[in-house]
N, C-alpha and C positions, 0 to 999 in steps of 0.2 A: 583550457586546463592550466592550473597554477604552475608557475615557472620559477625555478630557483634564481634565475637571472633577474627576476622582478621581485624577489623577496624583500620584505621590509622588517626592520626592527621598530616596533611601535611601543613607546613607553607610555603607559597609562597609569593614572593615579585613581584608585578606586576606594570606596568606603571599606573599612576593616569590619566587614560583616559577612556572615555565612551566606554563600550563594552568589556573591558578586563575581568570583572567578568564573563560575559556570555561565553567568549571564554574558560576560565578555566573550568567552569562547563561542557561545551560541550565536551572538551577534556577528562574529567573524564568519562563522560557517554559513549562516543565513545569507550573508552578503557574497558568498561564493569563494571566500578565502579558506586557507587551510593552515592550522596552527602547527608549527614545527617544534615549538618549545616555549616555555615561559619561565623566566627567572625573576626572583624577588631581588630588587635593587636595594630597597630599604623599607622599613615599616615603622609606624607609630601606633599609638593606641587608637587612632581614628582613621588612618589611611594605610593602604599598602600600594607601593609602587612596583610595577612589574614591567619587564621587557618581554614583549611577545614577538616571537619570530613568526611572521605570517607570509605564506606563499600566495602571490597574486598573479594575474595574467599579464598585466601591463600597468602603466602609470595611472590611467583612468580608473581601472579596477581598484587599484590601491587607494585612490581618493575615496571611492565608494565604501571600502572597508573601514577606513578611518572615520568617515561620516557616520557609519553605523555604530561604531564604538562610542563616538562623541555624543550620540543621541541618547545613550543610556543615562538614566537619572543618577546624579552624583558622581559620574565618571568624567575625568578630564584627560585628554590626550596631551601629554607634555612635549613629546617630540616624535618625529618620524624620520628614520634614516634608511637609505637604500643599503642592503647588505653588500652589493657589488661595490658601491662607493667606499664602504667601510674597509673591504678587503684591499682596495687600492690606495687607501689613505697613506700618505707619505711616500707613495710609489711602490711598485711591485718588486723592485730589486734594490740592492745596496752594494756597498763595497766592503770587502774583507781583506785583512792583511795576513801575511804569512811570517814575516820577520818580527820577532819579539822586541819590545823596547821596555826593558825592566830595569836596566842599570847602564852605567857609562860605557861598558864594553859593547852592549847592544847598540847604543847610539853610535859608537865609533864604527861599527861594522855596517849598520844599516845606512848611515849617512856619512858625514865627514869624520875622518879622512878615508875610511874604507871604500866608500862608493866610487872614489876616484880611480881606484885600481880596476873596478869593473868597467867603468867608462873607457879606460884606456885599453882594456882587453878587447872590447868591441871595436874600438877605433883601429886597432892593429889587425883584427880579424873579424870583419862584419858578421860572419856566420855565427859568431858566439852570441849574437843578440837572441838567437833561438833558445839558448841554454840559460842565459842569465837575466832575462826580462820576462814580462807577461806575454810577449808576442806569440809564442808557440801555441798557446791555448786560448787565444782571444779572437773574437769576431766583432766586426762593426755591423750593426743593424741599421740600414739606411732607408729612409723614406722621405718623400716630399709631401706626404699627406694627400695625394691626389686621388686615391682609390682605396679608402680605408674600410675594410670589413663590410662591404656593401653600403657604406654610408656616403660614398662618393668623395668629392674634393672638399675636405674639411680643414685643410691646412696642416702645416708641419707640426705646430705645437700641439694641436688636437690629436695628431697621430702618435704622440709620445707614449700614451698608455698602451697602444697596440705594439709599439716597438719594445716597450718594457716586457709585455707579455711574451713576445718571441724570445727575448733574452732570458726570461724566467724559465721557459721551456728548455732552452739550451743548457742552462745551468742545472736544473733539477733532473732532467732526463738524460743528459749526455755529459755532464760535468764540465761544460765549456763556459768560459767567461765571455759574455757578450755584452756590448755596450751600445745603447740606442743613440743614433745620430740623425734626428730629423733635420732636413736641410731646407732653409727658407728661400727656395727658388724652384721654379718649374722649368728652368732652362737646362736641357740635358747636358750641354757643354759645361755649364757652371757646376752642376752636380758632379760630373765626372772629374773636373779639376779639384773640387773640394775633397772628394773621397780619395783621389789619388794622392793629394798632398798630405792627407792624414794617415795614409795606409801603412806607414812604417811601424805603427804600433800593433798591427793586426796580422793574423795568419790567414784571414779570409774576409770577404765582403758578402754580407747577407742583405740582398735587396728585398724590400717589403712594401706592399701597398702603394705601388707606383703605377699610374694609369698607362694603358697602351695608347699610342705605339711608342711613346718615349722610353718605356721600360726596356724595350728590345734594343733601342739605340744605346741606352746607358749600359746595359749588360755587355753588348758587343764591344763598346769602346773601352770599358774597364778591363775586359778580358784581354784585349790587345795591348793595353798599356801596363798592366800589372803582372807580376810573376807569382801571384797568389790567387787562389780560386775565388770565383764570383758566382753566387747562386741566387736566383730569384725564386722565392718560395712558391709563389703561385704558378709561375711558368714551369719550374722544374720539379718542385716538391709535389704539387698537385698531380702533375703528369705521372710521376713515379707511383703515387698511390692509386691512380686510376688504372694504370697498366697492371699493377699487381692484382687489383680487384677484378679487372676484366679477364685476366688469365684464369683465375679461380671460377668466376661466373660462367665462362665458356666451358670449363671442365664440368660444371654442374649439369649443363645441358648437352654434354657430349660433343662439344665442338672445340676447334683449335684456333689459335691466333692466326695462323698462316692461311686458313681457309675462310675466316670470318669476314663479314661485312660490318663495319662499325660506322654508324652515323654520329658525327660530332657537330653540334650546332653551337654558335658563338665562337667560331674559330678565330675571330679577331680579338678576343679577350686574351689576357696573358695566359690563363690556364688552358684555354682552348688551343691557342697557338702552340704552347709547350706540349700539350697532349698529342696533337697531330704529329709534331716532330718526333716525339718519342715512340708513338705507335708505328710510325714509318721505320724508325731505326730497329724496332722489334720485329719487323717483317709481317705486320698485319696484312691480310689478304687484300682488303679494299677499305679505304677510308673515304667517306663521302659526307656531304651535308644533306643528303636526301634520305628520308626515312623509309621509303618504299622497300619492303622486303628485308630490311637490315636485321642482323642478328642481335645487335645491341645499339642502344641510343644513349649518348652521353651529352647532356644539355648544360651549357654554360650561359645560356641567354635567359631562359624562362622555364618554369616547370612543365613537364609533359602533361598532355591532356588525354582524355579518352580517345579523341581522334588520332592522336599520335600512336597509341597502342594498336588501333585498327590498322595502321599502315605497316607496322613492324611484322616480322616473320613470326613463326611459331616459337614457343618458349622464349618470349621476349625478355631481354635484359634492359633495365632502365636505370641509369644513374642521373639523378637530379642534383646538379651542383649549384643550382640557383633556385632556392625555394623548395617546396615539397608538393606532393600531389597524391591525395588519397586514392584517386583512380589508378594511378600507376602502381602505388603500393599494393593495392588489392589484386591487380591483374597481372603484374609482371612476375615471371618465374624467379628472377633475382632482381632485387631493388636495393639501391644505395642512395644516400642523400648526404649533403653537407651538414644537415641538422641532426641533433641527437635523438629525435623522436621516433626513429625507425631503426631496424637493424642495419649494419654496415654503414657507419658514419665515415665519410670520406673527407679528408682534408690534408693539407700539406704537412702538418705536424706529425703525421704518421711516418713521413720520410725524412724530413730535413735534419732532425737531431742525429740520427744514425749516419746519414751521409756526411755531415760535418765532422762527426767523431772519427769516422774512417779517414776522411781527407786530411784532417789535422794530424792524425797518428803517423802518417807517412810524409807529412809536410808537402802535400801535393801542390803543384804549380797551377792546376786548373781542375775543374770538374767536367769530365767529358761524358759522351753518351754511354761508353762502356761502363762507367761507374754508376750512372743512373739506371741502366738496364740490370746491373748486378744488384743494386738496391731493390728494385722491383721484384726480382726473382727471390731474394731473401725474404721480403715481406710476404709474398704469396705462399712461400713454403711454410711459414708459421701457422697457416690456417689448415694445413693438410694433416690428416690422421696418419697413423703408422702405415696404413695400406695405401696412402696417397689420395684418399677420398676427401671431399670438401663439401660443406653444408651451404645451402643458399642463404642462410642467416649469418654466415661467417666467412665471407669472401675476402674480408680485409680485417686485420686485427685492430684492437683498440690502441690509441696513442700510448696508453700506459701498460700495454701488454708486456709480460715478462719476456726478457731476451730480445725484444724488438730492436732496441738500439744496438745491443751487442752484435746480433746477427747481421744487421745492415752494415754496421761499421766494418766488420770482418770482410764482408763481400766487397765493399768499396775499397778497402785497402789493397786487396789482391788485384782488383780491376785497375786501380791506379798504377800499381807496380807493373802489371803486364802490358800496359799501354805506354809506359815510359814517362809518366808524369809525377812519379813519387821520388822525393829526395831521400827517403829512408826505406829500408826493407820492412815489409809488414811484420807486426809483432804478434800476430795470431795466424 
């Protein structure tokens, strides 16, 4: 099936004659592509140049579509560009300023001599750094590029677009300034030292795409060393999303967390490890890696098969967080996947923007289990009707759901305050 993530912008120069547009569109369709739009770039008395937005399955399919267009008499393909690469051209994020510089007074206040007064205010009272710098609303997004989006170890520089994407989410969804910092080392001690030495600029550290087991070591070491929160999106964000979805999925089949048996495979992965820890904190009845008779299966290693469904109990719940499975989708009472092709897409971005917004609002010193549990509860509540009922096709909200970040942030603020890790009183 054509995929927007493999869409192309194909610039074709065709004869300025009746019927050539239809021939190009027909060639794309016959090759299995789908035209999303066509715009005239320029025209002459003899030729018309158009940009065709074409949805394809993958790179090989895209090549076949281009070949089909090129085979038309009188048609020349001038260029082919990936729409995803176009979106990321120049980077996904940038920097904005808040202080104007329009005249000499602006210059004097923003820089010398005015800035010296701000520097000395912080020198005499270090807590004022929260009020007069970017610190209070800033996060560092850290990766070593060792486990990027299912691509594996592709290196720090190649992880930069993924770090930018997390920063983009945090800015657009939660209003938080996040800056990517890929680190060119796989040594946990050097990563910890690097992050700690740069941490004075930030109110929190967001770990991303770091392979197990060193991600656990890095998280633990930074937590012990810093007085600002440290969150690993796969370990903690995914766990929160899974717990919220499981709460609702079990409600669909008339079961509760406290009595349920949850099978979690891939427990050595960051997401698997974090999920087991959070399910334990939530009081789940039984957590196992054995499928036999389990009420729900959460897979972080590979997609569920038909044989897996045969082992599970009645009204099976299946969450495929690694790949997808048509068999599980058709047979499970409640199904969720990390991919967008089925109901209930599960990923860490459902949770971490709201968690961070809440943690920063009260200047939390850490993100603890109580805050994660509160976030999961707020997420699950968004899927409930007025009478408390929930649908099998909506056990977890969309990343861009209305009120998602707001409700999660409010719950996290109160949990931080009640557990003594908030520097400020909750504002909601």
